[in-house]
C-alpha positions in Angstrom: 121.9 103.2 86.0 121.6 106.9 87.7 117.6 107.1 86.6 117.6 103.5 88.1 118.9 104.5 91.4 116.7 107.9 91.0 113.9 106.2 90.4 113.9 103.7 92.9 114.7 106.6 96.1 111.4 108.0 94.4 109.3 104.8 94.4 110.1 104.1 98.5 107.9 106.5 99.7 107.4 104.7 102.9 111.1 106.7 104.0 109.2 109.9 103.7 106.8 110.7 106.4 103.4 110.6 106.0 102.6 114.0 105.6 105.2 114.6 103.2 104.3 111.4 100.4 101.5 114.3 98.9 105.1 116.2 98.5 106.5 113.4 97.2 104.1 112.8 94.1 104.7 116.3 93.9 107.7 116.2 92.6 107.6 113.1 90.6 104.9 115.3 88.9 107.5 117.6 88.2 110.3 115.5 87.4 108.3 113.5 84.3 107.9 117.4 83.1 111.2 116.7 81.9 111.8 112.9 81.6 108.6 110.7 80.7 109.9 107.3 82.1 111.0 108.9 85.4 106.8 108.4 85.8 107.0 105.2 84.6 109.3 103.7 86.9 107.7 105.0 89.9 104.3 103.5 89.1 105.0 100.4 88.1 107.1 100.2 91.0 104.4 101.2 93.0 102.2 99.1 91.9 104.5 96.1 91.9 104.7 96.9 95.8 101.4 96.8 96.3 100.9 93.5 94.5 103.7 91.7 96.4 102.1 93.3 99.5 98.8 91.1 98.8 101.3 87.8 98.0 103.0 88.1 101.5 100.9 90.4 104.4 103.2 90.5 107.1 103.0 92.5 109.8 106.5 94.2 109.7 105.4 95.3 106.7 102.0 96.9 107.5 103.2 100.6 107.6 104.8 100.4 104.3 101.7 99.6 102.6 100.1 102.0 104.4 102.2 104.5 103.0 102.3 103.3 100.0 99.0 102.6 99.1 98.2 106.4 99.6 100.9 107.2 97.6 99.7 105.5 94.9 96.3 107.6 95.7 98.6 110.5 95.7 99.7 109.7 92.4 96.7 109.3 90.6 95.3 113.0 92.0 99.2 114.1 90.4 97.8 113.0 87.2 100.1 110.4 87.2 98.4 107.0 87.4 95.2 106.1 85.2 91.3 105.7 86.7 91.8 102.3 85.6 94.5 101.0 87.8 93.1 102.8 90.6 90.1 100.4 90.4 92.4 97.5 89.1 93.8 97.9 93.1 90.9 98.4 94.7 89.5 95.4 93.3 92.8 92.8 93.7 92.2 94.2 97.5 89.2 92.8 97.1 89.6 89.8 95.6 93.0 88.7 95.8 93.3 85.4 97.5 89.8 86.7 99.3 87.5 83.3 99.7 84.0 83.9 100.0 83.1 80.8 101.4 82.9 80.9 104.9 83.4 77.4 105.6 87.3 77.6 103.9 90.4 79.4 105.0 92.7 81.4 103.2 96.4 82.6 103.9 96.3 85.5 101.7 93.0 87.3 103.8 92.5 85.1 106.9 89.2 86.0 108.5 91.1 88.0 111.2 92.9 89.8 109.2 91.2 93.8 108.4 94.6 95.2 107.2 92.7 95.4 103.4 89.6 97.4 104.6 92.3 99.9 106.1 94.2 100.2 102.7 90.5 100.8 100.8 89.9 103.4 103.3 93.2 105.1 102.8 93.2 104.7 99.0 90.0 105.9 98.4 89.9 109.0 101.5 93.3 109.8 99.1 91.3 110.2 95.8 87.8 109.1 96.4 86.6 112.1 96.1 87.5 112.6 92.7 84.6 110.4 91.2 81.8 111.9 92.2 80.7 112.5 88.2 80.4 110.7 85.2 81.7 107.3 84.5 84.1 107.4 87.7 80.8 107.5 89.9 79.6 104.8 87.9 82.9 102.3 88.8 82.8 104.2 92.1 78.9 103.3 93.2 79.8 99.6 92.0 82.5 98.9 93.7 81.4 100.3 96.8 78.7 97.6 96.2 81.9 94.6 96.1 83.4 97.0 99.2 79.7 96.3 101.7 80.0 92.7 100.7 83.7 92.1 101.4 83.6 94.5 104.7 80.7 91.7 105.8 82.1 88.9 105.2 84.8 90.3 107.3 82.4 91.4 110.2 79.8 88.2 110.7 83.1 85.9 110.9 83.0 83.6 113.5 86.4 84.7 114.5 84.6 87.6 116.4 82.2 86.9 119.7 81.0 88.6 122.5 84.7 88.2 124.1 86.4 89.0 121.0 84.0 91.8 119.6 84.7 93.2 115.7 86.9 96.9 116.3 84.9 99.2 116.3 87.8 101.3 115.4 87.3 99.6 111.9 83.5 99.6 111.5 83.7 103.7 112.5 87.0 103.6 109.7 84.2 102.0 106.9 81.2 103.8 107.6 83.2 107.2 107.9 85.3 107.0 104.2 81.6 105.8 102.5 79.3 108.4 104.0 82.6 111.4 102.8 81.9 110.1 99.4 78.6 109.0 99.1 76.5 110.8 102.1 73.0 110.2 101.1 74.1 105.8 100.8 71.9 103.8 102.5 74.7 101.3 103.8 73.6 97.3 104.3 73.4 96.8 108.3 73.5 93.1 108.4 75.4 90.0 106.3 71.5 89.0 105.8 70.7 91.5 103.1 74.5 91.4 102.1 74.7 89.3 98.3 77.6 89.0 96.1 77.6 91.6 93.6 78.6 89.6 90.0 
């Protein structure tokens, strides 16, 4: 019971200030040296919270979702999560409930909802720098293709027009993180030269 309550507290990253999330991950890593089960409980809890966020998509939980995706990345930085799990979450953000047909509507990820773009950028900003060589680099290069395709799916939606333009802050956010991780990347600059990376 004590372990369950303790593990639960260590899972709730939204209860600490954003700059302290890295410290919380460090604390979990220290406890894992004494009890592996704590790390397992925390990681399982964080991944479950991220999954539930994809299924519910309530605005009131946005800050919580940002905190948890940041925490997930920090747990990877402290070697409590495998790289495969990071990519599993990244791909779920561009695929779970996403409809890649502009003629259809998704309640899980409607065209005007850009929050997943922010979540991806937070996760990549937190731990993406560790995927710059070897197999990790190849995996991230592949994901970046999917990420750009998803970005243009959002940006080219008929939701946006001259009266309601695509938010420039989101545009800069995506561009900045891609330039940070892959400075020499030639980004796609229109939906016309984008094909789904299958």
